[in-house]
C-alpha positions as CSV (number, residue, x, y, z in Angstrom):
1,M,-30.1,14.7,3.6
2,H,-28.0,18.0,4.2
3,A,-25.3,19.1,2.1
4,S,-22.4,17.5,4.2
5,A,-24.2,14.3,4.5
6,Q,-24.7,14.2,0.6
7,R,-20.9,15.2,0.2
8,L,-19.9,12.4,2.6
9,D,-22.2,9.8,0.8
10,T,-20.5,11.0,-2.5
11,L,-16.9,10.6,-1.0
12,L,-17.6,7.1,0.3
13,N,-19.2,6.0,-3.1
14,Q,-16.0,7.5,-4.8
15,A,-13.8,5.8,-2.4
16,V,-15.4,2.4,-2.7
17,R,-14.7,2.4,-6.3
18,E,-11.3,3.5,-6.2
19,A,-10.6,1.0,-3.5
20,C,-12.2,-1.8,-5.8
21,L,-10.0,-0.6,-8.5
22,L,-6.9,-0.5,-6.2
23,E,-7.7,-4.2,-5.3
24,S,-7.8,-5.1,-8.9
25,A,-4.5,-3.5,-9.5
26,L,-2.8,-5.2,-6.6
27,E,-4.1,-8.3,-8.1
28,R,-2.7,-7.8,-11.4
29,E,0.7,-6.8,-9.8
30,S,0.7,-10.1,-8.0
31,N,0.2,-11.9,-11.3
32,A,2.8,-9.8,-12.8
33,L,5.2,-10.8,-10.3
34,A,4.3,-14.4,-10.4
35,E,4.8,-14.3,-14.1
36,R,7.8,-12.3,-14.1
37,D,5.9,-9.7,-16.7
38,L,7.7,-6.6,-16.2
39,Q,5.5,-4.7,-18.5
40,A,2.4,-5.8,-16.9
41,L,4.0,-5.2,-13.4
42,N,4.8,-1.6,-14.6
43,Q,1.4,-1.0,-15.6
44,A,-0.2,-2.3,-12.5
45,V,2.0,-0.4,-10.5
46,A,1.5,2.9,-12.2
47,E,-2.4,2.4,-11.8
48,K,-1.8,1.6,-8.2
49,Q,-0.1,4.7,-7.4
50,Q,-2.5,6.7,-9.2
51,L,-5.3,4.9,-7.2
52,V,-3.4,5.7,-3.9
53,V,-3.2,9.2,-4.9
54,S,-6.8,9.4,-5.5
55,L,-7.8,7.7,-2.4
56,E,-5.6,10.1,-0.3
57,R,-7.5,13.0,-1.8
58,L,-10.6,11.4,-0.9
59,T,-9.5,10.8,2.5
60,R,-8.3,14.4,3.0
61,E,-11.6,15.7,1.7
62,Q,-13.6,13.3,4.0
63,T,-11.1,14.2,7.2
64,Q,-11.7,18.2,6.3
65,L,-15.4,17.6,6.0
66,M,-15.9,15.5,9.1
67,R,-13.5,17.9,11.3
68,T,-15.6,20.9,9.9
69,A,-18.6,19.4,11.3
70,G,-17.2,18.9,14.6
71,F,-16.3,14.9,14.3
72,D,-12.8,13.7,14.9
73,A,-11.2,12.1,12.2
74,D,-10.9,8.7,13.4
75,A,-13.0,5.6,13.7
76,A,-15.1,6.8,16.8
77,G,-15.6,10.0,14.8
78,M,-16.9,8.5,12.0
79,A,-19.1,6.0,13.9
80,A,-20.6,9.4,15.3
81,C,-20.8,11.0,12.1
82,L,-22.8,8.1,10.7
83,R,-24.9,8.0,13.5
84,A,-25.8,11.6,13.0
85,W,-25.8,11.9,9.2
86,D,-27.0,8.5,7.8
87,E,-30.4,8.7,8.4
88,Q,-31.6,6.4,5.6
89,G,-28.9,3.7,6.5
90,L,-27.0,4.1,3.1
91,M,-23.7,5.4,4.2
92,S,-22.8,2.7,6.7
93,P,-22.6,0.0,4.3
94,L,-20.7,1.9,2.2
95,W,-18.2,2.7,4.9
96,D,-18.1,-1.1,6.0
97,R,-17.6,-1.9,2.5
98,L,-14.6,0.6,2.0
99,Q,-13.1,-0.9,5.4
100,T,-13.4,-4.4,4.0
101,V,-11.7,-3.8,0.6
102,M,-8.9,-1.5,1.9
103,G,-8.2,-4.5,4.4
104,R,-7.9,-6.8,1.4
105,C,-5.6,-4.1,-0.2
106,K,-3.4,-3.8,2.6
107,R,-3.4,-7.6,2.8
108,L,-2.4,-7.8,-0.9
109,N,0.1,-5.1,-0.8
110,Q,1.8,-6.8,2.0
111,I,1.9,-10.0,-0.1
112,N,3.3,-8.4,-3.1
113,G,5.9,-6.7,-1.0
114,G,6.9,-9.9,0.4
115,V,7.2,-11.3,-2.9
116,V,9.6,-8.6,-4.1
117,E,11.6,-8.8,-1.2
118,T,12.1,-12.4,-1.6
119,Q,13.0,-12.0,-5.3
120,R,15.2,-9.2,-4.2
121,Q,17.1,-11.5,-1.8
122,Q,17.6,-14.4,-4.6
123,V,18.8,-11.8,-7.0
124,D,21.3,-10.8,-4.4
125,Q,22.3,-14.2,-3.8
126,A,22.9,-15.0,-7.5
127,I,25.0,-11.8,-7.9
128,H,27.0,-13.0,-4.9
129,I,27.5,-16.2,-6.3
130,L,28.5,-14.9,-9.7
131,R,31.2,-12.7,-8.1
132,G,32.5,-15.8,-6.3
133,E,31.6,-14.3,-2.9
134,D,29.9,-16.1,-0.1
135,P,26.7,-14.3,0.6
136,R,26.7,-15.5,4.2
137,T,30.1,-13.6,5.0
138,E,29.6,-10.4,7.0
139,L,32.1,-7.8,7.9
140,Y,32.2,-4.1,8.9
141,G,33.2,-2.0,6.0
142,P,35.1,1.4,6.0
143,S,31.9,3.4,6.9
144,G,31.1,0.9,10.1
145,H,28.3,-0.7,8.5
146,T,27.9,-4.5,8.1
147,V,28.8,-5.5,4.4
148,T,28.5,-9.0,2.7
149,G,30.9,-10.2,0.4
150,D,34.2,-11.9,-0.2
151,A,36.2,-11.4,3.3
152,S,39.6,-10.9,1.4
153,R,38.2,-7.8,-0.8
154,H,37.0,-6.1,2.2
155,I,40.0,-6.8,4.5
156,S,42.4,-5.1,1.9
157,K,40.2,-2.3,1.4
158,A,40.6,-1.7,5.3
């Protein structure tokens, strides 16, 4: 295995490890959201951010390695690169595993984002109720944007 192939193998191994850690952090984030555990949520989010930065760095290095060797930095380029460099058949399973784990990470992140959005909407609704506003009333404010709240307050501001 030549130096570039060895480096790609190392990068893929590192990326799989980081992606698995990211998946674990996303699962902890999900649990923290469900339990409304702010400390655990903050820890999971901080870990998630570090892992994303690390994965981005690995991806940039992988992209540079592939481009330097004349491969495109896309799925077809990776397929061509693996055909050329993966003589022992060890990197293709790593690449497949990385794609699978990152797919699960994407799905978990979307679910967690949906939970956060739902909770944000519930908090907004509670604030409107506490203020005595009807959260369904939408008017245009002085800036021309749609605003929600008590109609009499916004009319008096106009």
